[in-house]
N, C-alpha and C positions, 0 to 999 in steps of 0.2 A: 397436228394434234387437235387444234381447236375445230378444224373442219370435220374431223372424224367424230369428235364429241357432239357436234351439232347434228350430224347425220344420225348418230346413235340415239340422241334424245328424241328426235322426231320419229325414228323408226322403231321401236323396241318390242320386246317380249312376244312369246308365242306359246306353244303347247299348253302351258298353264292357262293361257288365254283361250282355251277351248270355249269357255263361256262367251268369248267374243263372237261366237257363232249365233248371234241373235237371228231370229228367223222371220220370214214372211209367214203369214198364217197359211196353213195347208202344206208347208214344206216339212219334211221329216229328216232329211239328210243335208248336212252342210260341210263343205270343205273350204279351207281358206288359209291365209297367211296373216300373222299378227306381229306387231312391233311394239315395244314398250321401253320406257326408261325412267330412272328415278334413283331411289335409295337402294342400290344393289351393292351390298357391302358384306364384310365379315365382322362378327362380334367376337371379341376375345379379351382377355385381361392379362397384359404383360406383367411379369413379376416386378419389373423395375421401371416401367414406363406407363404411358397412357395410350389408349386405343382411340383413333379418330375415324369416323365413318366416311364413306366415299360414295360416288355415283357410278352407275353402270347401265347396262341395257340388256334386253332380251329380244330374240327374234326366232321365229319358227313357223311350223305348219300344224294344223289341227283338223280333226274330223269329229263331227257331232251327230248323234242319232237321237231323235226325239221319239218316244214311244207313244206319247199322246200330246195334247196341247200344252201340258205343263212340265212334265218331267222327261229328262233325257240323260244321256251318258256321252262323255267326250274323252278323247285321247289325242295325244300329239307328240311332237318331238321338237325341242328347241335348244338354242345355244344361248347361254347367259354369261355376261361379263361382269365381274365383281371387283370393286376397288376398296381399299382401306389403307390406313397409315398408322404408324406408331411413333411417338416422340419420347426420346430417352435423355435424361440428365442424371447420371449416376456413376459410381465407380465399381469396376469389376476387377477382382484380384485373383490371379492364378499363382499358386505357390509351388515351389519345388521344381522349377524348370531348369534344364541344363543347357547352357549356352555353348554353341559349337566352337567358339573361339577358346573356351577354357572348360572342357567337359568335366573337370574335377570340382568345379564350383557351381553350386546351384543359386538360383535367383528367383525372386518373386516379382511377377509382372502385374502392374496396375494400369487398367485402361479407364480413362476418364472421358465420359461422353458429355458433350456440351451441345444441347439442342439438336441431337442427332435424329434426323427425320427419315424414317424408312417407309416407303410406299409399297404395298403389295397389290397385285392384280391376278385374278384367277379366272380361267375359262371352264365352264361346266356345260355338259350336254345332259339335258333332263328329259324324262318321259313322264308327263303328267297324266293323271286320270281324275276326272271330276264328275260329280253328279250335278246336272244342270237343272235350273228352275226358270221357267219362262212365263211372262205375263204379256199377252198380246193385246194391245189397245185397239188396233185397227190393222188394215192390210199393209200399213207403212211403218208403224212404230211398235217396238217391242222392248220390254225390260228383261234383262238377263242377269242371273246370279249363278255362281258356281262354287263348289267346295269339294276338296279331295286331297290327294297326296301325289307326290312326284318322286321318282327315283333320280338321284343326282350322281353323275359320273364326272368328277374333275379330270380334265384331260391335259391341262397345262397350267403353270403358274410361275410368275416371276416376281422379284422384288428389286427395288432400286433405292439405295441410300441417297437421297436427293437434297440433303441440307445438313448443316452443322459440322462439327469436328470431333475427333477423338484423339486423346493424347496418351501415349504409352510411356511408362516410367518403370525402370528396373531397380530393384533393391537387392543387394548382395549381402545377406546376413553374415556370412563367414569372413567378409572383408570389412567388418565393423559397420554393417548396415550402410554400405556405400551406395549412393543413389546415382543412377545413370539416366540422363535425359538429354534431349537435343542432340542425339547421335543417330541420325536416320540410317547410316550405313550398318548399324547394329540393331535396327528396329525400334529405337527409342526416340520418338519424335511426335509432332502433331500432324495429323492427317486430315485432309478435307476432300480427298478424291472419292468419287461416288462409285459405288459398286452395283452392277446390274447382274443378277444371277438367277438361275432356275430354282424354284421351290421343289424340294424332293419329298417333303413329308405330307403328301396329299393322300387321303383315303381313296380306295378304289371305287367305292360306291357309298351313297348316303341316301337319306330320305328327308323330305320336307312336307309340311302341311301347307296347303295352298288355298286361296280363295280369290274371287274377283267379282266385280259388280259394275254394270254399265247398261247402256242402251244401244239399240240397233235401229237404223233407218233403211228401208228398202230403196235401192236405186232404181230397180226395175223388177220384173217378175222373178229373176234369179239372183241378181247381184245385190249385196248389201254392204253397209259400212257400220262399224261398231266403234264406240268410244267409251272408255271406262277406267277403272282403277284396279290394281292387282296387289296381292300380298302373298308372301311366302316366307316360312321360317324353317330352317334346317334343324330337325330334331336330333340328328346324329352328329357326331364329332367330325369336323372336316379333316382333322389330322389323324393319320393312321397309327401313330405310336407316340409315346412320350420320349422326348429327346433329353439326354444328359449333357449334350455338348455346351460349352460356354458360348456366350454371344460372339466372342472373338477367338478364333483358333490360331495358335502359334505354330508356325511351320518349324518343326524341330531340325530340319536340314538347313534352313536358311532363316534366321530370326528376323531378317529384314522383310520377309514376306509375311503379311498378315492375312489370314483367311477369315473373311466375315461370314458367319453362319446364317445370320438373319433371325427374325422373330420365330418363324415356324419350324426351323431346323435347329433350334437351340433349346435351352432350358427355360426360356422366357415365358412360354405358355404351354399348357397341356391340352387346351380345348379351344376350338373355334367353330362358330356356327354361321351358316349363311342366312342373310336377311334380304328379302326382295320387297320393295314397296314403291309404287309409282303409278304412272298413267300409261295407257296403251291404246292403240288403235288396231283395227283388223278389217280385212276385206274378205268376204266369203261368197261362195257360189252355192245356192240351195236348190234342191229339187225334191219333189214329193215321192212317197213310196209308190210301189207298183199299184196300179188301179185294181180295185177289188171287183169281182163279178157281182152283179146284183143277185140277191138271194131268190131262189125259186119259191114261189108261193106254195105253201103246204096245204094239203087237204085236212079238214078237221077229222079227228078219229071218231069211230062209231062208239056207241054205248058199251058194246062188248069189249072193244079194244081199250076203252078207258078203264073198265072194270078189271081187265087182265093186267093193265099197267099198274093200277093201284095195288092189286094183289101181289104183283111181282115186287113192287117197291116196299110193301109191308114185309114180305119175306126177306128181302135184302136188309132191311133195317133190323129185323129180328136176328138174322145171321151175324150182322155186324155187332149188335149188342152182346150176343153170346160170345163171339170171338174176343170182344173187349173184356168181358167178365173173366173168361178163361186166362187171358193174358195177365189181368190184374192178380188173379189167384196164383198163377205161376210165379209172378214177380214177388208176391208176398211170401210164398214158400221158399223161394231162393234167398230172399232177405233174411228170413228166420234161420235158414241153414247157414248162411254166412255168419250171422250173429252167434249161433251155437258153436261154429268152428272157431270163432275168435275166443269165445269163453273157454272152450276145450284147450285151445292153445295156451291161453293165459294160465289155466289150472295146471296144465302139464309143466309149464315153465316154473310155476311156483312150487310144484311138487319136487321137480328136479333140483331147484335151488335149496329147498328144505332138506332134501336128502344129502346134498353136497355139504350143507352146514353141519348136519348131524354127523356126517363122516369125519369132518375136520375136528369137531368137538370130541368125538370118540377117540380119534388118533392122538389128539393133544392130551386128553385126560389120562391116556395110558402111556404117556411119555414122561420119563424122568430125565432131568438135566443134571449131569454129574459135575463134581468139582474136585480139584486136586486138594491135597492136605494143606490146611491153612490158607486156601484160596477162596475168593468170592466171585470170580469170573467163571461162568459156566463153560463146559466143553459141549459144543453142539455139532453132532455128526451130520452127514449129508441128508440122511432120511429124516432126522429130527428137524433139520433146517428147513426142509420143504414144507412139512406140516406147520412149523412155527411161522414161516413166511405167509402161508395161507391164512393162519389165524390173524396175523397182523393186518393183512388186507381186509379180512372180514370185519374186524373191529373198526378199522378206518371207515368202512362203508356203513356199518350199523353202530351209531353212537350210543344206542341203548344197551348194547351188550357189555356185561361186566364180568370180570374174572377175579379169582383169589389165588395168589401165588404163595405157596408155603415152602419155607426153607427148612432143611433137615441137616443134621450133622452126625458124625460117629460119636463114640463115647470117649475119644481121646481129649485131653484138655479138661478145663473146668466146665462143669455143667452150666454155670451162670453165663460164662462167655459163649458157650455153644448156643444157649437160648437167646441171649440178648445181643450178641454180636455176629457170630458166623452165620447162624440160621437166618437172622434178619437181613444181613448184608447180601447173602446169596439171593434171597427173594427180591431185594431192591435192585440188585444188579440186573436181574432178568427183566424187571419192570423198566429200568433205565434204557435197556436195549430196545424194548418195544416203543417207548416214548420217543427215542431218538429216530425210530423209523416211522413215526407219524401217528401213533396211537395216543389218544387223549389220556393224560395221567389220571383224570377222574374216573376212568373206566377200570382202573386196576387197584385192587387192595392187596396188601402184603401182610404176612404173619410168619412167625417162627415157631417151630416145634422143638428146635434144638435136637437133643438126643433121645427125645421121648418116644418117637414112633419109628424104630428101626424096621427095615424090611429084610434084613439079613443079620446073622450073628456078628457081633463086633469083636469076636475073638480071633478073626482071621483078617488078613489084609484085603482079600477080595470082598469079604462081608462089609468091612468098614468103607471100602470104595463105593459100594452100592448105597450105603446109608448117607454118604455126603451128596445130597441131591436137592433138587427143587422140583415141585410138581404144580400143575395148574388145574383148578376146578372152576366151572362156570357157575355164576350166581343167578 
């Protein structure tokens, strides 16, 4: 392991390291290999622990193309190795578990973690793309900087619990909160065995912002050596989904088997980001672009040819100006047409809404709500109920709308009671129904006419039934 880490630290990073393609002056194309190492880690926040950063390495290939002496574009492919760890000191309780030895009795399991140290490592294949900036001092020395982005594809990941202990304790509430511990044959004991397992909760693709900075020295006309620093931060979540699994999973078939989920495959963290930061070296091979043919010396145009060219250019400018004016006028006409269409649409919607409100008002004002003899609760049939419900929704939407509910009676009973009790109670019952369904009470006024305004003769049963009513008017 120590030997591998030494090789990793010496060798690291690539593709991002496109900028490692520092160049000899005159060279336009560079191809090479880069290595880098340093702070290659995962940043996350465990719910019940602490995240500790780790070291890693990068290695890959790159190609760079410079379009002039200063600016170029690079692309590559690299493999990156990331390390991080988490330390846990906490208690985790899972309630309502059923033990296989006695399936009729449930128990609560408490897992106590004492300096439990979990280390994670992840391998990622990246495709970086960078804009390159070059400052050449002479034929030997160059300064290189790059900035861009990379696609990250996690291809594997593992974790290992490499330190500390956890203790499992069972409490059986139905048995008088009986506590079970130090019984490893039943899964209740202290464990220090270390688990090494695959991380399953890795996203399929991610993205990072990247940058690097360094210098290049030419070894000969083609080969060069680069040394510098690199940085990268994963702007996307390394985890593909949020897990609800507890940190420790209990095997319901055999409680003595404890399945350790790990930080990324449990509910300990919802987000993890990659971080690259370190030093790198690169070796590249550069070559110039294809040689350009020397330009053919042109003959000077004659006076007539110059005049013809000037006239043609003037005509082209006039045609271009005319086309620009016509395009601007067309765009303005289209803009005005769109604005008019919007105004027409708004006016039509407002007119339709006003017509709908007027229809509701008309139907409600022509509706009487009838009552049984000596009753104050109205009878509302299906047709009335629809119009009434529409009125309620309209008043809930428009707080400025106000109505007057008038209660009426037949001529049976005492005129004083009809005026001050039955007529009033019938109007207030209708108001209470509307308030109960969301209308503000301040929008509704009530009055009673008693037996003063019959709409049918009171000398028949049918006439008196019509007179026992309430009606609505809009204020």
